[in-house]
N, C-alpha and C positions, 0 to 999 in steps of 0.2 A: 720863711725859715728863721729869720732873725727874731721875730716875735715869739716863735715856739721856743727857741733856745733861751731867750731872755726870760720867759715865763718859768721855765724849768730852773734856770739859774736863780731866779728870785725865790723860788720855793726852797732850794737848798741853802741859799744864803740865810733865809729866815730860820730854817731848821738849825743850821749851824750856830747862829748867834744865840738862839734860845737855849740850846744845849750847853753852850759854853758859859752862859750867864746864870742859868737856872736848871741844872741837870735834873733835879727832882721834879720839876714841872713836866719833863719828858717822861720819866718813869712812872709818875703818878697816873698817866693815861693807861698804864698797863697794870695798875694795882700795887705798885711799889712806891709808897709815899716817902720812905726814909732810906737814904743811902749811906753807906760807910764812906770814908775818904776815898778808898780804892774804887768804890762804886761810882762816885762822882767823877773820878779820874777816867774811868772806863766810858761813861756817857759822854764826857767832854771829848774824849778821843774819837769814839766811834760815831756818835751823832754830830758832835761839834766840828771836829777836825775834818771828818769825812764830808760833811755838808759844805764846809768852806772850800775844800779841795774840789768838790764837784762844781760848785759855782765858779771858781777860778778857772777850772778846765773848760767850762763852757765859754768863759770870756776869751780864753786862748783860741777856742774853736771859731768864735766870731771874728777874732782879729787876724787869724792865720789860715787862709784858705787851703794851704797845702796840708795842714794837719786836721782840718775840719771833719772830714769823713771818719778818720780813725778815732778821734776823740769822741765824736757822737756815738759811734758803734760801741766803744768801750763803756761809755756811761750808760747806754741803753742796756748793755749786757749786765752791768752791775745792778741796775734796777730790776731786771728780770731775775737775776740771782736772788735778790732780796725777796721778791714775790714768791719764787720757788721755795725758799726756806720757810715762808709762812704757810704755803700749801703742805709741805712735808710735816710741819708742826701740827697742822690741823688733822692730817691723816693719822699721825701717831697719837695725838692727844684726844682726838675725836670731837673737839670743840674749839671755838675761838670767840673771844669777846668782841664787843662792838669796835673798839679801837684797832685791834689787829685786822679786822675785816675792812675797816675804813682805810687803813694804810696799805693793805693789799690792793685795794682799788686805786689808791693814789699812785702806788708804784707801777701798776699796770698802765694807768693813764699817762703818767710821765714817760714811761718807756715807749708807749705808742706815739707820743708827741715827738720824742727823739727819733724814732724810726721814720716818722713822717718827714722830719727835718732832714734826716739822712738821705731820703729819696730826692729831696729838693737840692741837696748839696752835691750830688754826683751827676 
């Protein structure tokens, strides 16, 4: 369980740091190479801040057994919600590029890892 949580935390820590330091690197994966100041702010908040909060929450889950199951369940739900949004977008738009498909897979894999860790935690 610890290894699963640490791996997911490492992913979110990396995502958060990259988004905070170089927001256009994140959006270039989706075909948006240049951002306005407000666009960089949004990426830093949603990808950067969210990623760091996810990583920190997993650290709390590892350190606090009484909170572990709830934290893991909430973070798995967040990832499933992100994946669901990608599926809805695919249905509405009829297509998705390589990176959205890749991140759908990553979100599903990370949520599966968290759900496996949740089973071990209870």
